[in-house]
C-alpha positions as CSV (number, residue, x, y, z in Angstrom):
1,M,30.7,9.2,54.1
2,T,28.1,6.5,53.8
3,H,24.5,6.8,53.1
4,P,22.5,5.6,56.2
5,S,20.2,3.3,54.2
6,R,22.9,1.7,52.1
7,S,24.8,-1.4,53.0
8,A,28.5,-1.8,52.5
9,E,27.7,-4.4,50.0
10,Q,25.6,-2.0,47.9
11,E,28.3,0.7,48.1
12,H,30.8,-1.9,46.9
13,A,28.5,-3.0,44.0
14,F,28.0,0.7,43.0
15,K,31.7,1.4,43.0
16,S,32.4,-1.7,40.9
17,L,29.7,-0.7,38.4
18,Y,31.1,2.8,38.3
19,E,34.6,1.6,37.6
20,E,33.4,-0.9,35.0
21,V,31.2,1.5,33.1
22,Y,32.7,5.0,33.5
23,G,35.2,5.0,30.6
24,D,32.7,3.6,28.1
25,L,30.0,5.9,29.4
26,V,32.2,9.0,28.9
27,K,32.8,8.0,25.3
28,F,29.1,7.3,24.8
29,V,28.2,10.8,26.1
30,Q,31.0,12.6,24.2
31,R,29.7,11.2,20.9
32,R,26.3,12.7,21.7
33,T,27.1,16.1,23.2
34,D,29.8,18.7,23.5
35,H,33.0,17.3,25.0
36,D,32.9,20.2,27.6
37,R,29.5,19.0,28.8
38,A,30.2,15.3,28.8
39,E,31.7,15.1,32.3
40,D,28.7,16.9,33.7
41,V,26.3,14.6,32.0
42,V,28.2,11.5,33.2
43,A,28.0,12.9,36.8
44,D,24.3,13.4,36.4
45,V,24.0,9.8,35.2
46,F,25.8,8.4,38.2
47,L,23.7,10.6,40.5
48,V,20.6,8.9,39.1
49,V,22.3,5.5,39.2
50,W,23.1,6.1,42.9
51,R,19.6,7.2,43.8
52,R,18.0,4.3,41.9
53,F,20.7,1.6,42.4
54,Q,18.1,-0.8,43.9
55,D,16.5,-0.9,40.4
56,A,19.8,-1.9,38.7
57,P,19.9,-5.4,37.1
58,G,22.0,-7.9,38.9
59,D,24.2,-8.9,36.0
60,L,27.0,-6.6,34.7
61,D,25.7,-6.6,31.1
62,G,22.2,-5.7,32.1
63,A,23.4,-3.0,34.5
64,R,25.7,-1.5,31.9
65,A,22.8,-1.3,29.4
66,W,20.6,0.2,32.2
67,V,23.2,2.9,32.9
68,F,23.5,3.7,29.2
69,G,19.7,4.0,29.1
70,I,19.8,6.5,31.9
71,A,22.4,8.5,30.0
72,R,20.3,8.4,26.9
73,N,17.3,9.7,28.8
74,I,19.3,12.5,30.3
75,L,20.6,13.5,26.9
76,L,17.1,13.4,25.4
77,N,15.8,15.6,28.2
78,E,18.5,18.2,27.5
79,R,17.6,18.3,23.9
80,R,14.0,19.0,24.5
81,G,13.2,22.6,23.7
82,E,16.0,23.0,21.2
83,L,14.7,24.8,18.1
84,R,16.7,22.9,15.6
85,R,16.9,19.2,15.0
86,S,20.4,18.0,15.8
87,A,22.1,14.7,15.0
88,L,23.1,12.5,18.0
89,G,26.3,14.5,18.0
90,I,28.6,11.8,16.7
91,R,31.5,13.7,15.6
92,L,32.4,12.5,12.1
93,A,35.4,13.9,10.5
94,D,35.1,17.5,9.3
95,P,35.9,17.5,5.6
96,A,37.7,20.8,5.8
97,S,40.2,19.3,8.3
98,L,41.1,16.2,6.3
99,P,44.4,16.1,4.5
100,H,44.2,16.6,0.7
101,A,47.2,14.6,-0.5
102,T,46.6,13.0,-3.9
103,A,46.9,9.5,-2.5
104,E,44.3,10.2,0.1
105,V,41.7,11.8,-2.1
106,E,39.6,8.6,-2.4
107,A,39.6,8.2,1.4
108,V,38.5,11.8,1.8
109,V,35.7,11.4,-0.7
110,S,34.5,8.3,1.1
111,R,34.5,10.0,4.5
112,V,32.7,13.0,3.1
113,D,30.1,10.8,1.5
114,L,29.6,8.9,4.8
115,S,29.3,12.1,6.7
116,T,26.8,13.5,4.3
117,A,24.8,10.2,4.3
118,W,24.9,10.1,8.1
119,R,23.4,13.6,8.4
120,R,20.6,12.6,6.1
121,L,19.5,9.8,8.4
122,S,16.8,10.3,10.9
123,E,17.8,10.5,14.6
124,V,16.1,7.1,15.2
125,H,18.3,5.5,12.5
126,Q,21.4,7.3,13.7
127,E,20.8,6.1,17.2
128,A,20.3,2.4,16.2
129,L,23.5,2.4,14.1
130,S,25.6,4.3,16.7
131,L,24.6,1.9,19.5
132,T,25.7,-1.1,17.5
133,V,28.6,0.3,15.5
134,F,30.2,2.9,17.9
135,E,29.1,1.5,21.3
136,G,29.4,-2.2,20.2
137,L,26.2,-3.2,22.0
138,P,24.5,-6.4,20.9
139,A,20.8,-6.0,20.0
140,P,19.4,-7.1,23.4
141,E,21.5,-4.5,25.3
142,A,20.9,-1.8,22.7
143,A,17.2,-2.5,23.0
144,V,17.4,-2.0,26.8
145,V,19.1,1.4,26.2
146,I,16.4,2.6,24.0
147,G,13.6,0.9,25.9
148,I,12.2,-1.3,23.2
149,S,12.1,-5.1,22.6
150,P,15.1,-6.8,21.0
151,V,13.0,-7.8,18.0
152,A,11.9,-4.2,17.5
153,F,15.5,-3.0,17.8
154,R,16.7,-5.5,15.2
155,L,13.9,-4.3,12.8
156,R,14.9,-0.6,13.5
157,L,18.6,-1.5,12.9
158,S,17.8,-3.2,9.6
159,R,15.8,-0.2,8.5
160,A,18.7,2.1,9.5
161,R,21.2,0.1,7.6
162,R,19.0,0.1,4.5
163,A,18.5,3.9,4.8
164,L,22.2,4.5,5.1
165,R,22.9,2.4,2.0
166,R,20.2,4.2,0.1
167,H,21.7,7.6,1.1
168,L,25.2,6.4,0.1
169,D,23.9,5.1,-3.3
170,H,22.1,8.3,-4.1
171,L,24.9,10.8,-3.4
172,P,25.9,12.6,-6.6
173,R,29.4,11.6,-7.8
174,A,31.2,13.8,-10.3
175,N,33.5,12.1,-12.8
176,T,36.8,14.0,-12.5
177,T,40.1,13.9,-14.2
178,P,43.3,13.9,-12.2
179,T,43.4,17.7,-12.5
180,G,40.0,17.9,-10.8
181,L,38.1,19.1,-13.9
182,P,34.9,17.3,-14.9
183,E,35.5,14.9,-17.7
184,R,33.7,15.5,-21.0
185,T,31.1,12.9,-21.8
186,T,29.9,12.3,-25.3
187,T,26.6,11.0,-26.2
188,S,26.5,8.2,-28.8
């Protein structure tokens, strides 16, 4: 069924954008909300895209960033009214589910440290890092998603990286022996 005010060219352009963006958009949303809810959010996003398709940028990269911006706004609207502050929902490894083999202890410690440092970041810093690291968006596209200038995004990303490094550097580290018991330290 075709929309009476839409041309065949517009419908083809929408279908092309849908096919190009859908997989990445699902991953984007899944990292920010429950997996069970992700498909519904993506459907809501494409409903908005369909209704506002005349506002979409003409180039694929611009349109992709525009769609991700719509998804971001829908997710932010869903979070309003929540009583507790939640992270962007990026599912980092749960320390309890990681293997505890002796050879992998260092990797487990690193992942736990990163997970702890990530939770200590503000939502603004998490968002800037996740758009560049997990979504692979360059600064100009990430800036469109958030709705700020590329210069402001680069500044925000720089501050987020600095904050993550600071949190990683300030995590307590216990000196342990191979048995897992704290080492004795002597004062000289």
